[in-house]
GUMI-194757 format. One record per residue (C-alpha): residue number from 1; x, y, z. Coordinates in pm, 1 decimal, always signed. Example, Ala and Ser with C-alpha at 12.3 -4.5 7.8 and 13.67 -1.06 7.14 Angstrom:
2
@k=1; u=+1230.0; v=-450.0; w=+780.0
@k=2; u=+1367.0; v=-106.0; w=+714.0
//
This chain:
57
@k=1; u=+0.0; v=+0.0; w=+0.0
@k=2; u=+116.9; v=+352.2; w=-70.7
@k=3; u=+238.7; v=+561.6; w=+221.5
@k=4; u=+257.0; v=+938.1; w=+265.0
@k=5; u=+124.7; v=+1066.2; w=-65.3
@k=6; u=-78.4; v=+902.6; w=-339.0
@k=7; u=+73.0; v=+836.9; w=-681.6
@k=8; u=-42.9; v=+1048.2; w=-975.1
@k=9; u=-332.5; v=+994.2; w=-1214.2
@k=10; u=-575.8; v=+704.7; w=-1210.5
@k=11; u=-346.6; v=+500.9; w=-985.9
@k=12; u=-370.1; v=+779.5; w=-726.9
@k=13; u=-747.4; v=+786.4; w=-760.7
@k=14; u=-767.3; v=+412.8; w=-695.8
@k=15; u=-514.5; v=+426.6; w=-408.4
@k=16; u=-715.1; v=+702.9; w=-240.5
@k=17; u=-1046.1; v=+519.8; w=-282.1
@k=18; u=-895.6; v=+197.9; w=-143.4
@k=19; u=-748.4; v=+380.3; w=+158.5
@k=20; u=-1084.1; v=+548.7; w=+221.6
@k=21; u=-1255.4; v=+208.7; w=+205.8
@k=22; u=-1004.4; v=+66.4; w=+454.5
@k=23; u=-1062.9; v=+354.1; w=+696.6
@k=24; u=-1440.5; v=+309.1; w=+674.1
@k=25; u=-1387.7; v=-61.2; w=+756.6
@k=26; u=-1177.5; v=+37.7; w=+1061.8
@k=27; u=-863.6; v=-105.2; w=+899.0
@k=28; u=-648.8; v=+187.2; w=+1013.8
@k=29; u=-286.9; v=+283.6; w=+947.2
@k=30; u=-84.9; v=+550.0; w=+1131.8
@k=31; u=-52.1; v=+760.9; w=+815.3
@k=32; u=-419.4; v=+756.2; w=+710.0
@k=33; u=-481.1; v=+1121.1; w=+796.1
@k=34; u=-183.8; v=+1268.4; w=+602.1
@k=35; u=-239.9; v=+1029.1; w=+310.6
@k=36; u=-607.5; v=+1118.5; w=+283.4
@k=37; u=-528.1; v=+1489.8; w=+325.5
@k=38; u=-294.2; v=+1456.5; w=+26.7
@k=39; u=-571.8; v=+1274.7; w=-160.4
@k=40; u=-806.5; v=+1564.0; w=-84.7
@k=41; u=-551.5; v=+1826.4; w=-190.2
@k=42; u=-477.5; v=+1631.2; w=-508.5
@k=43; u=-845.3; v=+1624.2; w=-599.8
@k=44; u=-874.6; v=+1245.4; w=-575.5
@k=45; u=-1141.5; v=+1256.3; w=-304.2
@k=46; u=-1379.4; v=+1521.4; w=-172.6
@k=47; u=-1442.3; v=+1664.5; w=+172.7
@k=48; u=-1772.0; v=+1475.2; w=+158.5
@k=49; u=-1574.3; v=+1149.0; w=+123.8
@k=50; u=-1380.5; v=+1236.8; w=+439.7
@k=51; u=-1701.6; v=+1329.6; w=+622.1
@k=52; u=-1849.5; v=+990.1; w=+530.0
@k=53; u=-1541.0; v=+819.0; w=+673.5
@k=54; u=-1557.3; v=+1029.0; w=+991.7
@k=55; u=-1228.4; v=+1203.3; w=+910.2
@k=56; u=-1326.6; v=+1564.2; w=+852.7
@k=57; u=-1018.5; v=+1789.4; w=+872.7
//
């Protein structure tokens, strides 16, 4: 699994969606918050996605 920041393009989109799914399933990693923040900043997920996962910044 990718750590820190998502890769670019469609691979980043998929990596962000998979990490979000893991968080929703309570399969947590220590770097979830920074990774998902980078996903948000990169445009791969929305604030609404974070809200749904209970991770609003």
